[in-house]
N, C-alpha and C positions, 0 to 999 in steps of 0.2 A: 160522595160520588156525583159527578156531573151527568145529568140526564137530559137528553134531547127529547122533548115531546113534540109530536107531529099530528096535525089535523089535516089529513090528505084531501085534496081537491084539485080538479083540473084548472078551474078559474082562479081559485084562491087556496093556497096551502099555508096554514098557520104553523109557526114553529116557536118553541120557547126552550131556552136552556136554563135549567134549574140546578143550582148547587144544593144538594141534599146530603151533606156530610152527616154521618151518624152523630148524635149528641148535640147538634146545632140546629137552629131554626133554618128551614129552607129559605133560599133567596133566589130571586130572579136575576140571572147573569146577563141575559139578552133575550130578545124576542123580535119577531118580525112576520111579515106576510109576503109570500111569493105570489104575484098575480100574473096571469097570462091572458092576453087579449083574445077574445073569442074570434076575432077576425084573422088571427094567425093560423097557419096550418097545424094540424094536430101534432105532427112530429116536431115542429119548432117549439110548440108549447111544452112538450115532454122534455126536449133537450134543455129548455130554460129551467124547468123545475129541477132536473138532475144537476145541471151546472150550478145553480144558485144554492141548492141544498148541499152539494159537495163543498162549496165555499164555506158554508156555516159549519159543516163537520170539520173541515181543515182548520178553521179559525178557533173553534171552541173545544175540539177534541173530547167529546163526551165519552164517558165510560159505558153508557147504556143509551138505548133509544127505545121509545115507546110510541106506538101509533094507534089511532082509533081503528078498531076492527070494523069492517064494513058489512052491513047486512041490509039487503034490499028485498022487498017482496016481489017486485017485478022489474024487468029490465027496461031501460030507456037509454037514449043517447047520452044523457047526463050521467047515468050510472056507469056506462062503459067508460066514459072519460075519466071519472073518478077512479075506477079500477085501474085504468092504464096509468094514471098519475101515481097511484099507490105503488104500482109495479116499479116505476123508475125511482120512487122514494126508497123502496126496499133495496133496489140495486145500488143506489148511492151509499146507503148504510152498509151494505155487504162489502162494497169496495173499501169502505173505511174500517172494515174489520169488526163491525158491531153486530151483535145479536139484536133483533128487533122484537119487542114484546107487544102483543096486541091486546087491547082492552075494549070490550063493547061499551057503548055509551052508558048503559044502566050501571055497569060496574064502576065506571069513572064517577058518575054522580053519587052512587052509594058510598064510594070510598072517600069522597069529600064532604058530602052533606049528611050522610046517613040514610038517604032515601034515593033509590034508583029512579024515582019519578020526579025528581027535582027539576025545576025549569031552568032555562039558561041564565036568568037574572040571579037566581040563588047560587048557581055554580060560580058565576062571575064574582059575586060578593064573597064567597068562600075562598076563591083564589086570591082575591084582594086581601082578605083577612090573614090567610095563612102566610102569604108572601110579604105581608106588612107594606102594601102599596098605598100610596096616597090616593090614587084613582083606580077604578077598575080597568083591567086590560081591555083594549078594543083593537080591532073588531072582534066579533065572537070567535072567529077562527083562531086568533092568537090566544084568547082566554081559554078556549078549548084545548089548545096545545099545552098550555101551562097546567091545566087540570089533568091532562093525560100524564105529564111528567110527574106531577105530585102523586097521582094514583100509583104510578110505578114505584115511586120512592117509598110509599106506604105498603104496597101489596106485592111488589116485585119479588120480595124475598119468599113469597108464597108460590111463585112461579106463574107469571102471566103466560099466555099462550105464545110460545116462541115461533115466529113465522119465518125466520131466516137463520140458517146455520152460519157460524163464523167461517169465512173463507180465509184460508191461510195454509202455509207450509205445503205438505205433500197433497193436500186436498184440493189445491187450485187446479182447475182443468188446464191442460196444455193446449195451446193454439197451434195446430200444425197445418 
């Protein structure tokens, strides 16, 4: 199964496409970073994230998507921006007909390293090792996206939190 892992953010959204066919070693098919300038209006930044992620979805046609579940103790402008970015990410995936599964950071870390308290460097090394990469993925946003995809490949069968229902057929709302 081809899995798109997404690390949502308004300034930087990391993504990674992992080929995780059962019975084979997972491999990184593609990865990248969507960056939006802080000087651009919010709506333009959100349109850019949606458009570029839609291109990734169209090009790689993943069978599943997994994104980091967001949890914040207090609201701030950066939190709102991240949540808004996550909304357009979910929308792009829904338009592509994908269910999106959410994993909290501790679950992703535990799924890869065995400890939910692992640091970023340890997660990066495990992603590098599991995907048999010559160098660690950078920046962190891209490595985190690959970690999320790997987490889903290992744990998705147990049912990650589904945050978007498939849009299709008679369930599509009519625009009148």
